[in-house]
Structures are given as C-alpha cells and as structure tokens.
C-alpha positions in Angstrom: 0.0 0.0 0.0 1.3 3.5 -0.9 1.4 6.2 1.8 -0.6 9.3 0.6 -0.1 12.9 1.6 -3.0 15.0 2.8 -3.5 16.6 -0.6 -3.8 13.3 -2.4 -5.9 11.8 0.5 -8.4 14.5 0.1 -8.6 14.3 -3.7 -9.3 10.6 -3.5 -12.3 11.1 -1.3 -13.7 13.8 -3.6 -13.5 11.8 -6.9 -17.1 10.8 -8.0 -18.2 7.3 -8.9 -18.9 8.3 -12.6 -17.3 7.6 -15.9 -14.6 9.9 -16.9 -10.9 10.6 -17.5 -8.2 11.1 -14.8 -4.9 12.8 -15.2 -1.8 12.3 -13.0 0.7 15.2 -12.6 4.2 15.1 -11.1 5.7 17.7 -8.7 6.7 19.9 -11.8 3.1 20.1 -12.8 3.7 17.9 -15.9 1.0 15.3 -17.0 2.7 11.9 -16.5 -0.4 9.6 -17.1 -3.9 9.8 -18.5 -6.5 7.1 -18.0 -10.2 6.4 -18.4 -12.6 4.5 -16.1 -16.3 3.5 -15.8 -16.0 4.4 -12.1 -13.4 7.1 -11.6 -13.5 6.8 -7.7 -12.8 3.0 -7.8 -10.3 3.1 -10.5 -8.1 6.0 -9.2 -8.2 4.8 -5.6 -7.0 1.3 -6.7 -3.6 2.9 -7.5 -3.1 3.9 -3.9 -4.9 1.3 -1.8 -3.1 -1.9 -2.9 0.4 -3.2 -3.5 1.3 -3.5 -7.2 3.3 -6.3 -8.7 4.4 -4.2 -11.6 7.5 -2.1 -11.0 6.2 0.4 -13.7 3.0 1.0 -11.8 4.8 1.4 -8.5 7.2 3.9 -10.2 4.2 5.8 -11.6 2.4 6.1 -8.3 5.5 7.3 -6.5 5.7 10.3 -8.9 2.0 11.4 -8.5 1.8 14.8 -6.9 -1.6 15.9 -8.1 -4.7 14.4 -9.6 -7.4 16.0 -12.0 -10.4 14.4 -13.5 -13.1 15.1 -16.1 -16.6 13.5 -15.7 -18.3 12.5 -19.0 -21.6 11.0 -19.9 -20.4 7.5 -21.0 -17.5 5.1 -21.3 -17.3 5.9 -25.1 -16.9 9.7 -24.3 -14.2 8.8 -21.8 -12.4 6.7 -24.4 -12.5 9.5 -27.0 -11.4 12.1 -24.4 -8.5 9.9 -23.2 -7.3 9.3 -26.7 -7.3 13.1 -27.5 -5.4 13.9 -24.2 -2.8 11.3 -24.9 -2.2 12.6 -28.4 -2.0 16.2 -27.1 0.3 15.7 -24.1 2.1 12.4 -24.8 2.5 11.5 -21.1 5.6 9.6 -20.1 3.7 6.5 -18.7 1.1 6.2 -21.5 1.6 4.0 -24.5 3.6 5.6 -27.2 2.5 5.6 -30.8 5.4 5.1 -33.1 5.1 6.0 -36.8 6.9 3.4 -38.7 7.7 3.3 -42.4 5.7 5.6 -44.7 3.3 3.7 -46.9 2.9 4.8 -50.5 -0.2 6.8 -51.6 -1.5 7.9 -55.0 -1.4 11.7 -55.7 -3.7 13.5 -58.2 -2.0 16.9 -58.5 -3.9 20.2 -58.4 -2.9 21.4 -61.8 -4.9 22.5 -64.9 -3.9 19.2 -66.4 -3.2 16.9 -63.4 -0.6 14.1 -63.2 -1.3 10.8 -61.3 1.7 9.2 -59.5 2.9 7.2 -56.5 4.4 9.1 -53.6 5.3 8.7 -49.9 5.3 12.6 -49.2 1.9 14.2 -48.4 1.3 17.8 -49.3 -2.4 18.4 -49.5 -1.9 21.9 -51.0 -0.3 20.5 -54.1 -2.7 17.5 -54.7 -5.3 15.1 -53.4 -4.0 11.8 -52.0 -5.5 8.4 -51.9 -4.2 5.6 -49.6 -2.0 4.8 -48.0 -1.6 1.3 -49.4 0.1 -1.4 -47.2 0.7 -3.5 -50.3 3.1 -1.6 -52.7 2.1 -3.8 -55.7 -1.5 -2.6 -55.4 -0.3 1.0 -56.1 1.6 -0.3 -59.2 -1.4 -2.2 -60.5 -3.7 0.8 -60.1 -1.3 3.2 -61.8 -0.5 0.7 -64.6 -4.3 0.3 -65.3 -4.9 4.0 -65.3 -2.1 4.8 -67.7 -3.2 1.9 -70.0 -6.8 3.2 -70.0 -6.3 6.9 -70.2 -3.5 8.8 -72.1 -2.8 11.2 -69.4 0.6 12.9 -69.0 3.4 11.5 -66.8 5.9 14.4 -67.3 6.4 17.0 -64.6 6.5 20.1 -67.0 4.0 22.8 -65.8 1.3 22.9 -68.5 -1.3 25.6 -68.5 -3.9 26.8 -71.0 -1.6 29.9 -71.6 1.5 27.7 -72.4 -0.7 25.6 -74.8 -1.9 28.8 -76.6 1.6 30.1 -76.9 2.8 26.8 -78.2 5.8 26.8 -75.8 6.1 22.9 -75.9 6.0 20.1 -78.3 4.8 16.5 -78.0 7.5 13.9 -77.0 8.0 10.3 -77.8 5.3 9.1 -75.4 2.7 10.8 -77.7 4.0 9.0 -80.8 3.9 5.7 -78.7 0.2 6.5 -78.0 1.0 6.6 -74.2 0.0 10.3 -73.9 -2.6 12.4 -75.6 -0.2 15.3 -76.2 -1.9 17.8 -73.9 1.2 20.1 -74.1 0.1 21.0 -77.7 -3.6 21.1 -76.7 -4.5 17.6 -77.9 -7.2 15.9 -75.9 -8.2 19.0 -73.9 -11.9 18.3 -73.9 -11.4 14.7 -72.7 -8.6 15.2 -70.2 -10.7 16.2 -67.1 -13.1 13.4 -67.9 -10.2 10.9 -67.9 -8.9 12.2 -64.6 -12.4 11.8 -63.0 -12.6 8.3 -64.3 -9.2 7.5 -62.9 -10.3 9.0 -59.6 -13.2 6.6 -59.5 -10.9 3.6 -60.2 -8.6 4.7 -57.3 -11.5 5.0 -55.0 -12.6 1.4 -55.9 -15.5 2.4 -58.1 -14.1 0.7 -61.2 -17.4 -1.1 -61.9 -19.0 2.3 -62.8 -16.3 2.9 -65.3 -16.9 -0.5 -66.8 -20.6 0.3 -67.3 -19.7 3.6 -69.0 -17.2 1.9 -71.3 -19.8 -0.7 -72.3 -22.2 1.9 -73.2 -19.6 3.8 -75.3 -18.6 0.5 -77.0 -22.2 -0.3 -77.9 -22.7 3.2 -79.3 -19.5 3.0 -81.4 -20.7 -0.3 -82.8 -24.1 1.1 -83.7 -22.3 3.9 -85.5 -20.3 1.3 -87.4 -17.0 2.7 -85.8 -15.7 -0.8 -85.2 -12.0 0.1 -84.6 -12.9 2.6 -81.9 -15.3 -0.1 -80.4 -12.5 -2.6 -80.4 -10.2 -0.2 -78.4 -13.0 0.4 -75.9 -13.4 -3.4 -75.6 -9.7 -3.7 -75.0 -10.1 -1.2 -72.2 -13.0 -3.2 -70.6 -10.8 -6.4 -70.7 -8.0 -4.5 -68.9 -10.5 -3.3 -66.3 -11.8 -6.9 -65.8 -8.4 -8.3 -65.4 -7.6 -5.7 -62.8 -10.8 -6.4 -60.9 -10.1 -10.1 -60.9 -6.8 -9.4 -59.1 -8.1 -6.9 -56.6 -11.6 -7.9 -55.7 -11.4 -10.5 -53.0 -14.9 -10.7 -51.6 -18.4 -11.1 -52.9 -21.5 -9.2 -51.9 -21.3 -10.3 -48.2 -18.5 -7.8 -47.4 -18.4 -4.9 -49.8 -17.4 -2.0 -47.5 -15.6 -2.9 -44.4 -12.6 -2.1 -42.1 -10.5 -5.1 -41.2 -8.1 -5.0 -38.3 -5.1 -7.3 -37.5 -3.3 -7.5 -34.2 0.1 -8.8 -33.1 2.6 -8.0 -30.4 6.3 -8.7 -29.4 7.2 -8.1 -25.8 6.3 -4.4 -25.1 5.7 -3.7 -28.9 2.2 -3.8 -30.3 1.2 -3.8 -34.0 -2.3 -3.0 -35.4 -3.1 -3.0 -39.1 -6.2 -1.8 -40.9 -7.4 -2.8 -44.4 -10.1 -0.5 -45.9 -12.3 -2.5 -48.3 -14.5 -0.7 -50.6 -16.7 -2.6 -53.1 -14.8 -5.7 -52.4 -11.4 -4.3 -53.1 -8.7 -3.1 -50.8 -8.2 0.5 -51.4 -6.3 1.6 -48.3 -4.2 -0.1 -45.7 -1.9 1.0 -42.9 -0.1 -0.5 -39.8 0.9 1.4 -36.6 3.1 0.5 -33.7 2.5 1.2 -30.1 5.0 0.8 -27.2 3.5 -0.3 -23.9 4.5 1.8 -21.0 2.2 0.1 -18.3 0.3 -3.1 -18.4 -2.3 -2.2 -21.0 -4.6 -5.0 -22.1 -4.7 -6.0 -25.8 -8.5 -5.1 -25.9 -7.6 -1.5 -24.8 -4.8 -1.2 -27.4 -6.9 -2.6 -30.2 -9.6 0.0 -29.5 -7.1 2.8 -29.5 -5.6 1.5 -32.7 -9.0 1.3 -34.4 -9.7 4.9 -33.6 -6.3 6.0 -34.8 -6.4 4.3 -38.1 -10.0 5.0 -39.0 -9.2 8.7 -38.3 -6.0 8.6 -40.4 -7.7 6.9 -43.3 -10.9 8.9 -42.9 -13.1 5.9 -42.8 -16.7 6.2 -42.0 -17.4 2.5 -42.8 -19.9 1.1 -40.2 -18.7 -2.6 -40.5 -15.5 -3.7 -38.9 -13.9 -7.1 -38.6 -11.6 -7.7 -35.6 -9.6 -10.7 -34.3 -11.2 -10.1 -30.8 -13.7 -7.6 -29.3 -11.9 -4.4 -28.4 -12.4 -2.8 -25.0 -14.6 0.1 -26.2 -16.0 0.8 -29.6 -18.7 3.1 -31.2 -22.2 1.8 -30.7 -23.0 2.5 -34.3 -20.4 0.1 -35.5 -21.2 -3.5 -36.4 -18.3 -5.5 -35.0 -17.5 -9.1 -36.2 -15.1 -11.7 -35.1 -14.8 -13.7 -38.4 -15.1 -17.4 -38.2 -15.6 -18.3 -41.9 -16.3 -17.2 -45.3 -15.2 -13.8 -46.9 -14.8 -12.1 -43.6 -12.5 -14.8 -42.3 -10.4 -14.4 -45.5 -10.2 -10.6 -45.0 -9.2 -11.1 -41.3 -6.5 -13.6 -42.3 -5.2 -11.1 -44.8 -5.1 -8.4 -42.2 -3.3 -10.7 -39.7 -0.8 -11.7 -42.4 -0.2 -8.0 -43.1 0.4 -7.1 -39.5 2.7 -10.0 -39.0 4.7 -9.1 -42.0 5.0 -5.6 -40.7 6.3 -6.9 -37.4 8.9 -9.1 -39.0 10.0 -6.2 -41.3 10.5 -4.0 -38.1 12.3 -6.6 -36.2 14.6 -7.3 -39.1 15.3 -3.6 -39.4 16.1 -3.5 -35.6 18.3 -6.5 -35.8 20.4 -4.9 -38.4 21.0 -1.8 -36.2 21.6 -3.9 -33.1 22.4 -7.6 -33.9 22.6 -8.6 -30.3 19.1 -7.5 -29.7 17.7 -10.4 -31.8 19.4 -13.0 -29.7 18.1 -11.3 -26.5 14.6 -11.3 -28.0 14.6 -14.9 -29.0 16.0 -16.0 -25.6 13.4 -13.9 -23.7 10.7 -15.7 -25.7 12.3 -19.1 -24.9 12.5 -18.2 -21.3 8.9 -17.2 -21.1 7.7 -20.3 -22.9 9.6 -22.5 -20.4 9.1 -20.4 -17.3 12.8 -20.1 -16.6 14.0 -17.9 -13.8 17.0 -16.6 -15.8 17.7 -15.8 -19.4 19.3 -18.8 -21.1 22.3 -17.0 -22.3 24.5 -20.2 -22.3 22.9 -23.4 -23.7 24.6 -26.8 -23.9 23.2 -29.4 -26.2 24.3 -33.2 -26.2 24.1 -36.0 -28.8 25.5 -39.5 -29.1 26.7 -41.3 -32.1 27.7 -44.9 -32.7 27.1 -47.8 -35.1 26.0 -51.0 -33.2 28.0 -49.8 -30.2 31.3 -49.4 -32.1 33.4 -46.2 -32.1 30.9 -44.7 -29.6 31.4 -40.9 -29.2 29.3 -37.9 -28.1 29.3 -34.2 -28.9 28.4 -31.1 -26.9 27.6 -27.8 -28.7 27.5 -24.5 -26.9 25.3 -21.6 -27.9 25.9 -18.2 -26.3 23.3 -15.5 -26.8 21.5 -17.7 -29.4 24.6 -18.1 -31.5 27.0 -21.1 -31.8 30.3 -20.7 -29.8 32.4 -23.3 -31.7 35.5 -22.7 -29.7 33.5 -24.1 -26.7 32.4 -27.3 -28.5 33.5 -30.6 -26.8 34.0 -34.0 -28.1 33.8 -37.2 -26.0 35.0 -40.7 -26.6 32.9 -43.0 -24.6 35.2 -44.8 -22.0 33.0 -46.6 -19.4 30.1 -47.9 -21.5 30.2 -50.8 -23.8 27.8 -51.5 -26.6 24.9 -49.4 -27.9 23.8 -47.8 -24.6 22.7 -44.3 -25.5 21.4 -43.5 -21.9 24.6 -44.8 -20.3 26.7 -42.9 -22.8 24.7 -39.7 -22.1 25.1 -40.0 -18.4 28.9 -40.6 -18.8 29.6 -37.5 -21.0 27.3 -35.2 -19.0 29.0 -36.2 -15.8 32.4 -35.7 -17.3 31.5 -32.3 -18.8 30.2 -30.8 -15.6 32.6 -32.5 -13.2 35.4 -30.7 -15.2 33.6 -27.4 -14.8 33.3 -28.0 -11.1 36.9 -29.0 -10.8 37.9 -25.8 -12.5 35.4 -23.7 -10.6 33.9 -22.5 -13.8 30.3 -21.2 -14.3 27.5 -23.6 -15.4 25.2 -23.3 -18.4 21.7 -21.7 -18.0 20.0 -24.6 -19.9 20.9 -28.1 -21.0 19.1 -29.6 -24.1 19.1 -33.3 -25.1 19.0 -34.1 -28.8 16.2 -36.6 -27.9 13.3 -37.2 -25.7 12.3 -38.3 -22.3 14.9 -41.0 -21.9 17.8 -38.8 -22.6 16.4 -36.1 -20.4 16.3 -38.6 -17.6 19.8 -39.7 -18.2 21.0 -36.1 -18.2 19.1 -35.4 -14.9 20.7 -38.4 -13.2 24.1 -37.1 -14.1 23.5 -33.5 -13.2 21.3 -33.8 -10.1 21.9 -37.2 -8.7 25.6 -37.6 -9.4 26.8 -34.0 -9.2 24.2 -32.3 -7.1 23.7 -29.5 -9.6 20.5 -27.6 -10.4 20.4 -26.8 -14.2 17.1 -26.7 -16.3 17.0 -29.6 -18.6 14.9 -29.8 -21.9 14.5 -32.3 -24.7 13.8 -32.0 -28.4 11.2 -34.6 -29.6 11.4 -35.5 -33.3 8.9 -36.6 -35.8 8.9 -39.6 -38.1 11.3 -37.7 -40.5 13.7 -37.1 -37.7 12.9 -33.4 -37.7 12.4 -31.2 -34.6 8.8 -31.3 -33.6 8.2 -30.4 -29.9 10.2 -29.0 -27.0 10.0 -31.0 -23.8 10.5 -29.5 -20.4 9.9 -30.3 -16.7 9.8 -33.6 -14.8 7.6 -35.4 -15.8 8.4 -33.7 -19.1 5.5 -31.8 -20.8 5.4 -30.7 -24.4 5.6 -27.1 -25.2 4.1 -26.3 -28.6 5.6 -23.5 -30.8 4.8 -22.4 -34.3 7.2 -23.7 -36.8 7.6 -20.2 -38.2 8.7 -18.8 -34.8 12.3 -17.6 -34.2 12.5 -19.9 -31.1 11.6 -22.9 -33.3 14.3 -22.1 -35.8 16.9 -21.6 -33.0 16.1 -25.0 -31.5 16.1 -26.6 -34.9 19.5 -25.0 -35.6 20.9 -26.3 -32.3 19.6 -29.8 -32.9 21.0 -30.0 -36.4 24.3 -28.6 -35.2 24.9 -31.0 -32.4 23.9 -33.9 -34.7 26.3 -32.8 -37.3 29.1 -32.3 -34.7 28.6 -35.7 -33.1 28.3 -37.5 -36.5 31.5 -35.7 -37.9 33.5 -36.9 -34.8 32.1 -40.5 -35.2 32.9 -40.5 -38.9 36.5 -39.3 -38.2 37.0 -42.1 -35.6 35.6 -44.7 -37.9 37.6 -43.5 -40.8 40.8 -43.7 -38.8 39.9 -47.3 -37.7 39.2 -48.4 -41.3 42.6 -47.0 -42.6 44.5 -48.6 -39.7 47.2 -50.6 -41.4 49.2 -53.7 -40.2 52.2 -51.5 -40.9 51.2 -49.3 -37.9 52.2 -52.3 -35.7 55.8 -52.5 -37.2 58.5 -50.9 -35.0 60.4 -48.1 -36.8 57.5 -47.4 -39.3 56.0 -43.9 -38.8 53.4 -42.1 -40.8 56.0 -40.9 -43.4 57.6 -44.3 -43.8 54.2 -46.0 -44.1 53.2 -43.7 -46.9 56.5 -44.3 -48.7 56.1 -48.1 -48.4 52.4 -48.0 -49.6 53.3 -45.8 -52.5 56.2 -48.1 -53.6 54.5 -51.5 -53.1 50.9 -50.5 -53.7 49.4 -52.5 -50.8 50.4 -54.2 -47.6 50.0 -57.6 -49.1 52.5 -56.8 -52.0 54.9 -55.3 -49.5 54.8 -58.5 -47.4 55.6 -60.7 -50.5 58.5 -58.4 -51.7 62.1 -59.8 -51.6 64.6 -58.5 -49.0 66.7 -56.8 -51.7 63.8 -54.6 -52.7 63.3 -53.4 -49.0 67.0 -52.7 -48.7 66.9 -50.7 -52.0 63.9 -48.7 -50.7 64.9 -48.0 -47.1 68.6 -48.8 -46.9 70.6 -51.9 -45.7 70.1 -51.6 -42.0 66.6 -50.2 -41.7 65.4 -52.2 -44.7 66.6 -55.5 -43.3 65.1 -54.8 -39.8 61.6 -53.9 -41.2 61.7 -56.8 -43.7 62.3 -59.3 -40.8 59.3 -57.8 -38.8 57.1 -57.9 -41.9 57.9 -61.6 -42.5 57.1 -62.4 -38.9 53.9 -60.3 -38.4 52.2 -60.2 -41.8 50.5 -63.3 -42.9 50.7 -63.6 -46.7 
C-alpha cells in the first residue's frame, strides 16, 4: 500500500463514482499519465490502496503529486477524451504511438492538367491523396491500369492553357507511342478532365461504374459502325476486368468494411487496418505502439482502431476484428470472423500485421544484432518459465554404429549463437555396446565435473537431442551424481527425424511452438548442429579405424615411412611378399633389413 499525503488523500475522497478521465501530474506540474474509467473513484483509488506487482505501476504512483479528472456521460466519451489527451500531451507513462515506415499513396495533382503518380510525401496543398496502401504492388497495379486506359501525361512540366496557346512545348516520344494524348500541344483538352475523373473513381474502388460507361460507349460506337474505336474500348474493358479479378477479394457479403489485424512482441504492439470498398482493398496501414504500463490488448486494439480510422478517414460502419476491443462506437457493427469472406479478410489483415512486425524486427536486428538474440531467448525463457535468461545453452548428442566407435558431442550456444570454440567431443570410455542413456550419463557427468573442478560457471540450460529417456539420463548425471540444479529440456522429433516439440519439466511436458517462430528456428538449428558435430566426430574415428594398417604395428614405421612403403608397393599384401633386396633398396641396408624381418614375422601372406 502506498502512503498518501494529505492533498492526495483529500482528492481521492472527492472523486465521484462516474465515468470519466483522470490525469496524474508530477511535482513539476507535468502530466505523466492519462487514464479512463467507468467508475473514476474506484479506478483512481485502486492505484493507492493496494500493492502493485508491476514495477512500472509502483514507479508511476511514486511520482504522482496531483490528480485531476473530467466527468463524462459514457465510457465511449471517456475513451475519446482519453485518446485526445494522450495525443495532445504524450504523457511519459502512457503507450507511445510510433510512426513506422511511410506507406505509398497515390497523388492527383492540383494542376490545370493533373498528373497521377505514387508518392510517400503528403502535401495536400499540391494535390489530393488516396491511400496509404500497405501493399506496394496494389499501387503499381492501379497506376498501370490508369495509364493503359487513359493517355494522361506523366511528365512534370508545368502545363497551362496559356502555355498551350503560346505553343511553348512540343509532344514527346510518349505521344508517338500513344501513351500520352499530347496535352502540351492542346490535344485531348476536352477529354482530359473526364479521364482524370474516371481515374479517380478507379482509385476509390468504383471501377465497376467505369466498366458500365465503357460498355455503353462500345455499344454506341458499334451502332455507329465505328468498329475500330469499339475494339479499342473493348480492350479497355478487358483490362479493367483483369484488374478487378486481381483486386476484388470478396463477394456481396462484405463490400465496405474495415478489417483489423493485431500482433505483439514483448512491449511492442502492432495493429493494421485494411479498408475495403466494393470488395477491393483501397487503403491499408499499420501502426506500432510501445507499452508503458500493463495495458490490455483489448484497450490497445480499441485505440488502434480509432487512430487508423481517423487517419484513413473511414466512415464505414462494419468492422472485422480478431477479438472484441475494450470500447467501440455503438453505431459500428463489429464481427469476429469465423468463416467465409470475412475470415479471408481477417486472415489477410493478420498476415499483413505479422509481415510488418517481421520487417520492423529485421530492421532493428540490423541496427543492433545482439538485440535479436536477446529477444529470442526472452521468448524461450517465457515459454519454459525459466528464472533466468538462457544466455548459455549446452546441447548433447551421441553417435555410434551398433556400439562401435561410440562418441558424443556437446555444442555450446551463447546469446543464441554457436560458440564453436567451446564445443566438446567425448570418446565413450566406461560404457560398452549401444547404450545411449549410459553414454549420455557418462559424457554429461564428465562435462560438468570438469567445470566443477575448474570452478567455472555452469550453463543456463541443457538440451538433449532426444526425448524423455535422454532427459532422464542427463538429470541423473546433473542432479543425482553432481548435485547441480540446471534446467533440462529435450527435443522430440517426428517420423522424419525433424524437430517437432520442446519437452521441459519432470515429468516432461510438451511445449508447442509455431514452426515459423524464431524460437523454433533456434532450437532446430541447435539440434541440427549437435547432430552434425557428433556425426562428424564419429565418422572421423571410424575412418581412422578403417585405414589402420598392419604397418602401424611395425617398429620403426611412422606415418611418413608407411606412406613411402604403400606408394612403392601399392598395398600391404604386396609389401609382405616383396624380396629383401627390394626393401634394402627402398629403405637402406640396416633399416630395410630390420623392417623386412618384422614384416615376414607379423604379416600373414
């Protein structure tokens, strides 16, 4: 419980039990937090009459020197006022809205003969803007269609009626390629504004109206026997239909709707909006919030919905959400999609927000490479409920063929990256035959007994490249034999010998994780690496055993001499059947004779 001074105590008693917004001030008179409540008295007093687990909340309360509040009619009014105050004052302890990358928009310039182009810079004095578009290819598709349908100019030369009358310019190559009407010489003046208006409708998602107009024009030209002109119009209709087939994603059940996606990563929250008009996505944007306190996702979604609808100037009354937000306008029809077109739209919004999150994380990783490792390990720590961040991870694997050349490997990962200089290889010494669990107990005991003897630190997590059996073997070595307490996990594999599930605890429980997650990729990488490391050591031992020669048992024959003998005779068998004179000629009288005698005695021909 927080001790209150007399000023705060009196304020807490006066606060009414009404919906409203409260503001906390520090001793310098600065607003440090803005909140809303159905019941102001109960909500504000809760900050002072109980102990808070969150250090952020405790820190906030410690800095409160004054309280002010505003009573409103409803929770919706409180939500709107809170949002406006947060935007105006940006209090230290409120969520922070971060503007990420700038999405492209389409601009129609305010010129006598307008241009239409893509831009990320907004200046409403120079043009009217449509968007933003979260999918860059959508902008390109729209602009490509417009310039195929209408021969409007793409140059940035200032063209006015005066410049046309004075004939200051001449048509360029685009006119001769029939990509521009030649407005700089006054060609197409009567139709130009009509083309711009039709292009504006396409951008707004009203392309079906243009299609009807074109069909009427085509029929008129046909009736007038102007078949070439009718054929050109037919081609435009086909272009328009192709465009609609690529952009229209719903049928009549969801023509005009705002769709919201939500995702989060630690204290970062991402909310996206797709604005659908006539079944086509015509706008889209994603925003990022930074949590400062323990705001619930329902509250954050509500704030994101308001912010995005305001930015995109949407008045659509139907919205699709992944879950019900904390507060929303009573006039809105809110759906949690479970199937059909609405579910497809929601999936698209969720895909969009996840992609945005990944782009932001990759961008941050480039600026701070160590941050990625910390983020992944924090996620792993949270999944497993570990007390400490697993900065140092050991992973073990055995390798043998029917018990022969039995070895084991231990790979070490520090801050989610392999530390190859710390890798360890073990030749099994006390276990005979194919006893994986016995081999695991031996190498784990040897590994950590050595660290104990050297008074070195221990890993934060041990992972077995296997399931429950290997986990128990490691536990027996670590806890029963050495008396250590180190978290132990296992990696369960599927029928294709690929990482499937993380095992943790005793008895072990499965911890599911998306195969697309960074934690899954880290664990898969660790499992592949320890398997590769153990197998490579086993292959090396097996290879050495296979190339062991009878010459290795002859006194006076080292590696160089052995290679010289094999190169000369071709094989051990031929060397054993060679006459003494040939040995003397190859190695000299004394050495050749001595080795020849040993060869005759030890090598059976």
